[in-house]
VEXZA-816674 format. One record per residue (C-alpha): residue number from 0; residue in three letters; x, y negated, z. Coordinates in steps of 0.02 Angstrom, whole numbers, plus 32768, in hexadecimal, padded with zeros to 4 digits. Each point is the difference from the previous one (the first is absolute). Last residue first. Example, Ala and Ser with C-alpha at 12.3 -4.5 7.8 and 13.67 -1.06 7.14 Angstrom:
2
{zaba=1, panu=Ser, xx=82AC, yy=8035, zz=8165}
{zaba=0, panu=Ala, xx=7FBB, yy=80AC, zz=8021}
end
This chain:
298
{zaba=297, panu=Leu, xx=4C87, yy=EC88, zz=9D8E}
{zaba=296, panu=Gly, xx=80B6, yy=801F, zz=802E}
{zaba=295, panu=Leu, xx=8030, yy=8035, zz=7F51}
{zaba=294, panu=Met, xx=8025, yy=80B3, zz=8037}
{zaba=293, panu=Glu, xx=7F5A, yy=8001, zz=805C}
{zaba=292, panu=Ala, xx=7FA0, yy=7FD2, zz=7F62}
{zaba=291, panu=Asp, xx=8048, yy=8094, zz=7FA1}
{zaba=290, panu=Ala, xx=7FF6, yy=807B, zz=8091}
{zaba=289, panu=Ser, xx=7F78, yy=8071, zz=7FB6}
{zaba=288, panu=Glu, xx=8066, yy=8012, zz=7F61}
{zaba=287, panu=Pro, xx=8087, yy=8059, zz=8062}
{zaba=286, panu=Tyr, xx=80B4, yy=7FC0, zz=8013}
{zaba=285, panu=Ile, xx=80A7, yy=801F, zz=7FAD}
{zaba=284, panu=Ser, xx=80A4, yy=7FA2, zz=8014}
{zaba=283, panu=Leu, xx=808E, yy=7FF8, zz=7F84}
{zaba=282, panu=Pro, xx=80A8, yy=7FAF, zz=7FDD}
{zaba=281, panu=Phe, xx=804B, yy=8025, zz=7F53}
{zaba=280, panu=Gly, xx=80B8, yy=8026, zz=801F}
{zaba=279, panu=Gln, xx=8015, yy=8068, zz=7F63}
{zaba=278, panu=Val, xx=7F6F, yy=806E, zz=8037}
{zaba=277, panu=Thr, xx=7FE5, yy=7FE2, zz=80BB}
{zaba=276, panu=Pro, xx=8033, yy=7F6C, zz=806C}
{zaba=275, panu=Gly, xx=7F92, yy=7FE8, zz=809A}
{zaba=274, panu=Phe, xx=7F8A, yy=808E, zz=802C}
{zaba=273, panu=Phe, xx=7F74, yy=7FA5, zz=805B}
{zaba=272, panu=Tyr, xx=7F63, yy=8063, zz=8029}
{zaba=271, panu=Ala, xx=7F52, yy=7FBA, zz=8022}
{zaba=270, panu=Phe, xx=7F99, yy=806F, zz=8072}
{zaba=269, panu=Gly, xx=7F52, yy=8045, zz=801A}
{zaba=268, panu=Gly, xx=7F65, yy=7FA3, zz=8035}
{zaba=267, panu=Ser, xx=7FBD, yy=7F4F, zz=7FEC}
{zaba=266, panu=Ala, xx=8065, yy=7FC8, zz=8098}
{zaba=265, panu=Leu, xx=809C, yy=803D, zz=7FA8}
{zaba=264, panu=Gln, xx=8094, yy=8051, zz=8057}
{zaba=263, panu=Gln, xx=80A0, yy=7FC9, zz=7FAB}
{zaba=262, panu=Arg, xx=808A, yy=807E, zz=7FDE}
{zaba=261, panu=His, xx=80B2, yy=7FC8, zz=7FDD}
{zaba=260, panu=Arg, xx=8096, yy=804F, zz=7FAA}
{zaba=259, panu=Val, xx=7FA3, yy=808E, zz=7FAC}
{zaba=258, panu=Pro, xx=807B, yy=8073, zz=7FA8}
{zaba=257, panu=Tyr, xx=8028, yy=7FF5, zz=7F46}
{zaba=256, panu=Gly, xx=804E, yy=80A3, zz=7FC5}
{zaba=255, panu=Ala, xx=7F85, yy=8035, zz=7F79}
{zaba=254, panu=Ala, xx=7FA5, yy=806E, zz=807E}
{zaba=253, panu=Glu, xx=7FE8, yy=7F65, zz=806C}
{zaba=252, panu=Leu, xx=7FB4, yy=7FA1, zz=7F6E}
{zaba=251, panu=Thr, xx=7F8A, yy=808F, zz=7FD5}
{zaba=250, panu=Ala, xx=7FCA, yy=8016, zz=80B6}
{zaba=249, panu=Arg, xx=7FDD, yy=7F45, zz=8010}
{zaba=248, panu=Ala, xx=7F9A, yy=8003, zz=7F5E}
{zaba=247, panu=Gly, xx=7F96, yy=808F, zz=8042}
{zaba=246, panu=Glu, xx=7FE8, yy=7FA5, zz=80A4}
{zaba=245, panu=Val, xx=7FCF, yy=7F60, zz=7FA5}
{zaba=244, panu=Asp, xx=7F80, yy=804E, zz=7F8D}
{zaba=243, panu=His, xx=7F9A, yy=7F73, zz=7FAD}
{zaba=242, panu=His, xx=8098, yy=7F8E, zz=7FFD}
{zaba=241, panu=Val, xx=8026, yy=7F47, zz=8010}
{zaba=240, panu=Ile, xx=80B9, yy=7FE9, zz=7FDA}
{zaba=239, panu=Asp, xx=805C, yy=7F78, zz=805F}
{zaba=238, panu=Val, xx=809A, yy=7FC7, zz=7FA2}
{zaba=237, panu=Ser, xx=8074, yy=7FDE, zz=8090}
{zaba=236, panu=Val, xx=807F, yy=7F8B, zz=804E}
{zaba=235, panu=Leu, xx=8022, yy=7F9E, zz=7F61}
{zaba=234, panu=Ala, xx=8074, yy=7F6D, zz=8020}
{zaba=233, panu=Ser, xx=8089, yy=807E, zz=7FE1}
{zaba=232, panu=Glu, xx=809B, yy=802F, zz=8063}
{zaba=231, panu=Asn, xx=7FA9, yy=8061, zz=808B}
{zaba=230, panu=Gly, xx=808B, yy=8041, zz=8072}
{zaba=229, panu=Asp, xx=7F9C, yy=7FE0, zz=809D}
{zaba=228, panu=Leu, xx=7F4B, yy=7FDA, zz=7FD2}
{zaba=227, panu=Leu, xx=7FB5, yy=808F, zz=8064}
{zaba=226, panu=Ala, xx=8069, yy=7FCF, zz=8096}
{zaba=225, panu=Ser, xx=7FAD, yy=7F56, zz=8001}
{zaba=224, panu=Pro, xx=8030, yy=7F4C, zz=7FDB}
{zaba=223, panu=Gly, xx=7F97, yy=7FC6, zz=7FB1}
{zaba=222, panu=Glu, xx=7F76, yy=7F96, zz=7FB0}
{zaba=221, panu=Ile, xx=7F88, yy=8065, zz=7F94}
{zaba=220, panu=Leu, xx=7F94, yy=7FC0, zz=7F71}
{zaba=219, panu=Arg, xx=7F71, yy=8064, zz=7FB3}
{zaba=218, panu=Val, xx=7FC3, yy=7FE4, zz=7F4E}
{zaba=217, panu=Arg, xx=7F56, yy=804D, zz=7FDB}
{zaba=216, panu=His, xx=7FA8, yy=7F62, zz=7FC0}
{zaba=215, panu=Thr, xx=7F80, yy=8017, zz=808C}
{zaba=214, panu=Gly, xx=8083, yy=7FBF, zz=8077}
{zaba=213, panu=Ser, xx=8095, yy=802A, zz=806E}
{zaba=212, panu=Leu, xx=8076, yy=7FB5, zz=8081}
{zaba=211, panu=Gly, xx=806C, yy=8063, zz=8079}
{zaba=210, panu=Arg, xx=8066, yy=7FDD, zz=809B}
{zaba=209, panu=Arg, xx=808C, yy=8049, zz=8068}
{zaba=208, panu=Gly, xx=802F, yy=8087, zz=7F84}
{zaba=207, panu=Phe, xx=7FD9, yy=80AA, zz=7FB7}
{zaba=206, panu=Gly, xx=7FB9, yy=804B, zz=80A0}
{zaba=205, panu=Ala, xx=7F48, yy=7FF4, zz=7FD4}
{zaba=204, panu=Pro, xx=8009, yy=7F58, zz=7FA3}
{zaba=203, panu=Asn, xx=7F57, yy=7FD2, zz=804E}
{zaba=202, panu=Phe, xx=7FAC, yy=7F80, zz=7F91}
{zaba=201, panu=Pro, xx=7FFF, yy=7F42, zz=7FFA}
{zaba=200, panu=His, xx=7FA1, yy=7FA7, zz=7F74}
{zaba=199, panu=Phe, xx=8037, yy=7FC8, zz=7F54}
{zaba=198, panu=Glu, xx=7FB2, yy=7FA0, zz=7F6F}
{zaba=197, panu=Met, xx=804C, yy=8008, zz=7F52}
{zaba=196, panu=Asp, xx=7FD9, yy=7F68, zz=7F93}
{zaba=195, panu=Tyr, xx=809A, yy=8029, zz=7F94}
{zaba=194, panu=Cys, xx=8068, yy=7F61, zz=8012}
{zaba=193, panu=Gln, xx=7FCB, yy=7FB3, zz=80A5}
{zaba=192, panu=Lys, xx=7FC5, yy=80A2, zz=804F}
{zaba=191, panu=Leu, xx=809C, yy=805D, zz=7FCA}
{zaba=190, panu=Ser, xx=806B, yy=7F72, zz=8042}
{zaba=189, panu=Ala, xx=7FA8, yy=8002, zz=80AA}
{zaba=188, panu=Ala, xx=800E, yy=80BD, zz=800A}
{zaba=187, panu=Leu, xx=80BB, yy=7FF7, zz=7FDE}
{zaba=186, panu=Ala, xx=8019, yy=7F78, zz=8083}
{zaba=185, panu=Asp, xx=7F9C, yy=8061, zz=8081}
{zaba=184, panu=Ile, xx=8056, yy=80A2, zz=7FD3}
{zaba=183, panu=Asp, xx=80AB, yy=7FBB, zz=802E}
{zaba=182, panu=Glu, xx=808A, yy=8082, zz=7FF8}
{zaba=181, panu=Ser, xx=7F9D, yy=8062, zz=7F7F}
{zaba=180, panu=Val, xx=7FCE, yy=80B5, zz=7FEB}
{zaba=179, panu=Leu, xx=7F83, yy=803E, zz=7F7E}
{zaba=178, panu=Thr, xx=7F76, yy=8082, zz=800C}
{zaba=177, panu=Val, xx=7F9E, yy=802C, zz=7F64}
{zaba=176, panu=Cys, xx=7F49, yy=8032, zz=7FF7}
{zaba=175, panu=Gly, xx=7F90, yy=808B, zz=7FC3}
{zaba=174, panu=Val, xx=8073, yy=803F, zz=7F78}
{zaba=173, panu=Lys, xx=7FAE, yy=8097, zz=7FB1}
{zaba=172, panu=Pro, xx=7FC3, yy=80AD, zz=802F}
{zaba=171, panu=Pro, xx=7F77, yy=7FD7, zz=7FEC}
{zaba=170, panu=Lys, xx=7F88, yy=7FD7, zz=7F71}
{zaba=169, panu=Ala, xx=801B, yy=7F66, zz=7F95}
{zaba=168, panu=Asp, xx=7F7E, yy=7F76, zz=8006}
{zaba=167, panu=Asp, xx=805F, yy=7F81, zz=806A}
{zaba=166, panu=Leu, xx=80A2, yy=802A, zz=7FA5}
{zaba=165, panu=Ala, xx=7FB2, yy=7FD7, zz=7F58}
{zaba=164, panu=Ala, xx=7FCE, yy=8097, zz=7F99}
{zaba=163, panu=Phe, xx=8050, yy=801F, zz=7F56}
{zaba=162, panu=Pro, xx=7FBF, yy=804B, zz=7F5F}
{zaba=161, panu=Leu, xx=8084, yy=7FF9, zz=7F76}
{zaba=160, panu=Glu, xx=805D, yy=7F88, zz=7F8B}
{zaba=159, panu=Ser, xx=7F9D, yy=7F5D, zz=8000}
{zaba=158, panu=Arg, xx=7FCE, yy=8033, zz=80AF}
{zaba=157, panu=Ile, xx=80B3, yy=7FDB, zz=8036}
{zaba=156, panu=Gln, xx=7FF5, yy=7F49, zz=7FD0}
{zaba=155, panu=Ala, xx=7F53, yy=7FE6, zz=804A}
{zaba=154, panu=Glu, xx=8036, yy=8055, zz=80A1}
{zaba=153, panu=Asn, xx=8095, yy=7F8C, zz=800B}
{zaba=152, panu=Val, xx=7F90, yy=7F68, zz=7FE5}
{zaba=151, panu=Gly, xx=7F7D, yy=802C, zz=8082}
{zaba=150, panu=Glu, xx=8028, yy=7F80, zz=8086}
{zaba=149, panu=Thr, xx=8082, yy=7F7F, zz=7FCA}
{zaba=148, panu=Cys, xx=80B1, yy=8038, zz=8028}
{zaba=147, panu=Ala, xx=807A, yy=7FBA, zz=807F}
{zaba=146, panu=Leu, xx=809B, yy=8067, zz=8027}
{zaba=145, panu=Phe, xx=8056, yy=7FFA, zz=80A9}
{zaba=144, panu=Gln, xx=80BB, yy=801C, zz=801A}
{zaba=143, panu=Ile, xx=802E, yy=7FFD, zz=80B9}
{zaba=142, panu=Gly, xx=808B, yy=7FA2, zz=805B}
{zaba=141, panu=His, xx=7F8F, yy=7F76, zz=8043}
{zaba=140, panu=Phe, xx=7FE1, yy=7FBA, zz=7F51}
{zaba=139, panu=Asp, xx=80B6, yy=7FE8, zz=7FC7}
{zaba=138, panu=Arg, xx=7FEE, yy=80BA, zz=7FDF}
{zaba=137, panu=Gly, xx=7FBC, yy=7FE2, zz=7F53}
{zaba=136, panu=Phe, xx=7F58, yy=7FDE, zz=7FB1}
{zaba=135, panu=Leu, xx=7FB1, yy=806F, zz=7F7C}
{zaba=134, panu=Tyr, xx=7F7C, yy=7FAC, zz=7F94}
{zaba=133, panu=Glu, xx=7F71, yy=8040, zz=7F95}
{zaba=132, panu=Asp, xx=7FDA, yy=7FBA, zz=7F55}
{zaba=131, panu=Val, xx=7F5F, yy=8002, zz=7F9C}
{zaba=130, panu=Ala, xx=7FC2, yy=8039, zz=7F56}
{zaba=129, panu=Pro, xx=7F80, yy=807E, zz=8044}
{zaba=128, panu=Val, xx=803F, yy=807E, zz=7F7F}
{zaba=127, panu=Pro, xx=80AE, yy=7FB2, zz=7FEE}
{zaba=126, panu=Leu, xx=803B, yy=800F, zz=80B6}
{zaba=125, panu=Tyr, xx=8098, yy=7F90, zz=8016}
{zaba=124, panu=Ser, xx=806F, yy=8028, zz=8095}
{zaba=123, panu=Ile, xx=806A, yy=7F76, zz=8048}
{zaba=122, panu=Ala, xx=809B, yy=8019, zz=8069}
{zaba=121, panu=Ile, xx=8061, yy=7F9B, zz=8081}
{zaba=120, panu=Pro, xx=7F6A, yy=7F90, zz=801E}
{zaba=119, panu=Glu, xx=8028, yy=7F54, zz=804A}
{zaba=118, panu=His, xx=7FF2, yy=7FD3, zz=80B8}
{zaba=117, panu=Gly, xx=8011, yy=7F51, zz=804B}
{zaba=116, panu=Ala, xx=7F5A, yy=7FF0, zz=805D}
{zaba=115, panu=Ala, xx=7FB4, yy=7FA0, zz=7F6E}
{zaba=114, panu=Lys, xx=8037, yy=808E, zz=7F90}
{zaba=113, panu=Leu, xx=7FA9, yy=807C, zz=8073}
{zaba=112, panu=Arg, xx=7F60, yy=7F9C, zz=7FF6}
{zaba=111, panu=Ala, xx=8008, yy=7FF5, zz=7F42}
{zaba=110, panu=Arg, xx=8023, yy=80BA, zz=7FEE}
{zaba=109, panu=Val, xx=7F6D, yy=8028, zz=8070}
{zaba=108, panu=Ser, xx=7F8E, yy=7F93, zz=7F96}
{zaba=107, panu=Glu, xx=803F, yy=8055, zz=7F62}
{zaba=106, panu=Ala, xx=7FE0, yy=80AB, zz=804E}
{zaba=105, panu=Asp, xx=7F46, yy=7FD8, zz=8014}
{zaba=104, panu=Ala, xx=7F89, yy=8061, zz=8072}
{zaba=103, panu=Val, xx=808C, yy=8069, zz=8046}
{zaba=102, panu=Asp, xx=8036, yy=80B6, zz=7FF4}
{zaba=101, panu=Val, xx=80A0, yy=8017, zz=8064}
{zaba=100, panu=Ala, xx=8097, yy=8064, zz=7FC8}
{zaba=99, panu=Ile, xx=8084, yy=802C, zz=8082}
{zaba=98, panu=Glu, xx=809F, yy=800B, zz=7F9D}
{zaba=97, panu=Ile, xx=80AD, yy=804A, zz=7FE8}
{zaba=96, panu=Leu, xx=8013, yy=8058, zz=80A7}
{zaba=95, panu=His, xx=80A7, yy=8059, zz=7FE9}
{zaba=94, panu=Asp, xx=804F, yy=7F64, zz=804C}
{zaba=93, panu=Gly, xx=8094, yy=7FC1, zz=7F9C}
{zaba=92, panu=Glu, xx=7FEB, yy=8000, zz=7F44}
{zaba=91, panu=Ala, xx=7F5B, yy=8021, zz=7FA9}
{zaba=90, panu=Phe, xx=7FE5, yy=7F4C, zz=7FC4}
{zaba=89, panu=Gly, xx=80A2, yy=8007, zz=7F9E}
{zaba=88, panu=Leu, xx=7FE0, yy=80A0, zz=7FA1}
{zaba=87, panu=Gly, xx=809C, yy=8051, zz=7FBC}
{zaba=86, panu=Glu, xx=8030, yy=8024, zz=7F4C}
{zaba=85, panu=Ala, xx=8024, yy=80B6, zz=802B}
{zaba=84, panu=Gly, xx=7F4E, yy=8015, zz=8037}
{zaba=83, panu=Pro, xx=7FA5, yy=7FD5, zz=80A0}
{zaba=82, panu=Gln, xx=7F84, yy=8082, zz=8042}
{zaba=81, panu=Ile, xx=7F59, yy=7FB8, zz=8034}
{zaba=80, panu=Pro, xx=7F80, yy=805B, zz=806B}
{zaba=79, panu=Glu, xx=7F52, yy=7FB2, zz=8004}
{zaba=78, panu=Ile, xx=7F8E, yy=8041, zz=808B}
{zaba=77, panu=Gly, xx=7F4A, yy=7FC5, zz=8003}
{zaba=76, panu=His, xx=7FA8, yy=80AA, zz=7FFC}
{zaba=75, panu=Glu, xx=7FB3, yy=7FDC, zz=7F54}
{zaba=74, panu=Gly, xx=80AA, yy=801C, zz=7FB2}
{zaba=73, panu=Phe, xx=8098, yy=7FB1, zz=7FB1}
{zaba=72, panu=Gly, xx=80B4, yy=8036, zz=7FE1}
{zaba=71, panu=Val, xx=8087, yy=7F93, zz=7FB4}
{zaba=70, panu=Lys, xx=80A6, yy=8030, zz=7FB2}
{zaba=69, panu=Phe, xx=8097, yy=7F97, zz=7FCE}
{zaba=68, panu=Thr, xx=805D, yy=802D, zz=7F60}
{zaba=67, panu=Ala, xx=7FC3, yy=7F71, zz=7F93}
{zaba=66, panu=Asp, xx=8006, yy=8012, zz=7F43}
{zaba=65, panu=Pro, xx=7F46, yy=7FF0, zz=7FDA}
{zaba=64, panu=Tyr, xx=7FE6, yy=7F79, zz=8085}
{zaba=63, panu=Val, xx=7F5E, yy=7FA5, zz=7FD7}
{zaba=62, panu=Glu, xx=7FA6, yy=808F, zz=7FA9}
{zaba=61, panu=Ala, xx=8050, yy=8087, zz=806B}
{zaba=60, panu=Ile, xx=7FC8, yy=7FAB, zz=809F}
{zaba=59, panu=Leu, xx=7F52, yy=7FD8, zz=7FBD}
{zaba=58, panu=Gly, xx=7FDD, yy=80BA, zz=7FEF}
{zaba=57, panu=Pro, xx=7FEC, yy=800B, zz=80BC}
{zaba=56, panu=Thr, xx=806A, yy=808A, zz=804C}
{zaba=55, panu=Phe, xx=7F9E, yy=8084, zz=805E}
{zaba=54, panu=Phe, xx=7FFC, yy=8045, zz=80B1}
{zaba=53, panu=Thr, xx=7FA1, yy=8089, zz=805A}
{zaba=52, panu=Phe, xx=7FED, yy=8013, zz=80BB}
{zaba=51, panu=Gly, xx=7FD1, yy=80AC, zz=8044}
{zaba=50, panu=Phe, xx=8039, yy=7FCA, zz=80AD}
{zaba=49, panu=Leu, xx=80A0, yy=805C, zz=802E}
{zaba=48, panu=Glu, xx=8021, yy=8060, zz=7F5F}
{zaba=47, panu=Gly, xx=7FD3, yy=7F6A, zz=7F94}
{zaba=46, panu=Met, xx=8070, yy=7F92, zz=806B}
{zaba=45, panu=Arg, xx=8089, yy=807F, zz=7FDF}
{zaba=44, panu=Arg, xx=7FE9, yy=7FFE, zz=7F43}
{zaba=43, panu=Thr, xx=7FF1, yy=7F42, zz=7FF8}
{zaba=42, panu=Phe, xx=80A0, yy=7FE6, zz=8063}
{zaba=41, panu=Asp, xx=8066, yy=8085, zz=7FA6}
{zaba=40, panu=Asp, xx=7FD0, yy=7FC1, zz=7F53}
{zaba=39, panu=Met, xx=8020, yy=7F4B, zz=8030}
{zaba=38, panu=Asp, xx=80AE, yy=801D, zz=8045}
{zaba=37, panu=Asp, xx=8052, yy=7F6F, zz=805A}
{zaba=36, panu=Val, xx=7F61, yy=7FAD, zz=803C}
{zaba=35, panu=Arg, xx=7FD5, yy=7F4A, zz=801E}
{zaba=34, panu=Trp, xx=7F55, yy=7FE8, zz=8050}
{zaba=33, panu=Ala, xx=7F6B, yy=7F9E, zz=7FBE}
{zaba=32, panu=Met, xx=7F60, yy=7FDF, zz=8060}
{zaba=31, panu=Arg, xx=7F4C, yy=7FFA, zz=7FC7}
{zaba=30, panu=Cys, xx=7F59, yy=7FA3, zz=8012}
{zaba=29, panu=Phe, xx=8005, yy=7FA4, zz=80A7}
{zaba=28, panu=Lys, xx=7F6E, yy=7F8A, zz=8014}
{zaba=27, panu=Pro, xx=7FD2, yy=7F4A, zz=7FE9}
{zaba=26, panu=Val, xx=7F78, yy=8010, zz=7FCB}
{zaba=25, panu=Met, xx=7F57, yy=8055, zz=8008}
{zaba=24, panu=Leu, xx=7FAA, yy=8044, zz=7F66}
{zaba=23, panu=Met, xx=7F4B, yy=7FFD, zz=7FCD}
{zaba=22, panu=Arg, xx=7FE3, yy=8076, zz=7F6E}
{zaba=21, panu=Gly, xx=7FBD, yy=7FC2, zz=7F5A}
{zaba=20, panu=Tyr, xx=8077, yy=8067, zz=7F95}
{zaba=19, panu=Gly, xx=806C, yy=7F6D, zz=7FCC}
{zaba=18, panu=Asp, xx=8023, yy=7FD8, zz=80B5}
{zaba=17, panu=Ala, xx=7F91, yy=7F9C, zz=8074}
{zaba=16, panu=Gln, xx=8047, yy=7F90, zz=8088}
{zaba=15, panu=Val, xx=8011, yy=7FF7, zz=80BC}
{zaba=14, panu=Asn, xx=8083, yy=7F93, zz=8051}
{zaba=13, panu=Glu, xx=802C, yy=7FF1, zz=80B8}
{zaba=12, panu=Cys, xx=7FFF, yy=80B6, zz=802E}
{zaba=11, panu=Gly, xx=7F9F, yy=8028, zz=809E}
{zaba=10, panu=Ile, xx=7FA3, yy=809F, zz=7FDA}
{zaba=9, panu=Leu, xx=8057, yy=80A1, zz=7FC7}
{zaba=8, panu=Gln, xx=7FFA, yy=8064, zz=7F5F}
{zaba=7, panu=Gln, xx=859D, yy=7D2A, zz=7D77}
{zaba=6, panu=Ala, xx=7FA2, yy=8049, zz=7F74}
{zaba=5, panu=Pro, xx=8028, yy=80B7, zz=7FEE}
{zaba=4, panu=Ile, xx=7F77, yy=804E, zz=7F92}
{zaba=3, panu=Leu, xx=7F9F, yy=8086, zz=8059}
{zaba=2, panu=Cys, xx=7F94, yy=8084, zz=7FAC}
{zaba=1, panu=Pro, xx=7FD2, yy=8052, zz=80A5}
{zaba=0, panu=Met, xx=7F44, yy=7FE7, zz=7FF9}
end
């Protein structure tokens, strides 16, 4: 959840646990990403036009910050736009990528490991329904802000207000994976394994860089340089949308003024399309459901 208080379906995951509904869940795994926007209404409207995405603001925001002017959008698709208000939002400064949120077996364990490695959370979010904290860590961690949250707690908080499917259970289109760029993907992967239990294996970066690492957690790492990364000012290369109608989505994006910058032929059939920055700079790729495992290098 985005209530942040400044505080200076795949096999191979390391931890499997049951949630409150008796389902077996695999962690660690990507659960959402947050992006700084300048105009929330414009961003959510245009993403709705492109993908049919809908957004809502959790009631917890108004309860905790009744006078705040910042805006937060949430949705089952895994995209969380945040618009800072007049009072500013420290953790949203710099890179438009505010967070990559990772579901873990125990956020407190992750916090302890990060503290031992010299990292303290820059923001803490308290979720009153499950009565737990989640932790956002700053860019002193390889230049990227990752958030650690215990599996299922965000869903429990939101379901106290309205029905809500976890990202794994939501229907496409939705975020299938995220692609990040780093100068040293080996060092980043090693730290993510040490602190978040995230395992990585090589995958074909398909023109995006010299090397790539990925995993069942749905976070892909790219090591440049490449022409496709030229001018990229964010650690986020792309939010990769898994879609049931990729060609239809491609046509919609192109009609909206976002041409395809790179086309990847898929062994499983069809293509993945990279558009780069789109609505308010939001970088996008789309790929078919049939290529889900291929995109992760599995």
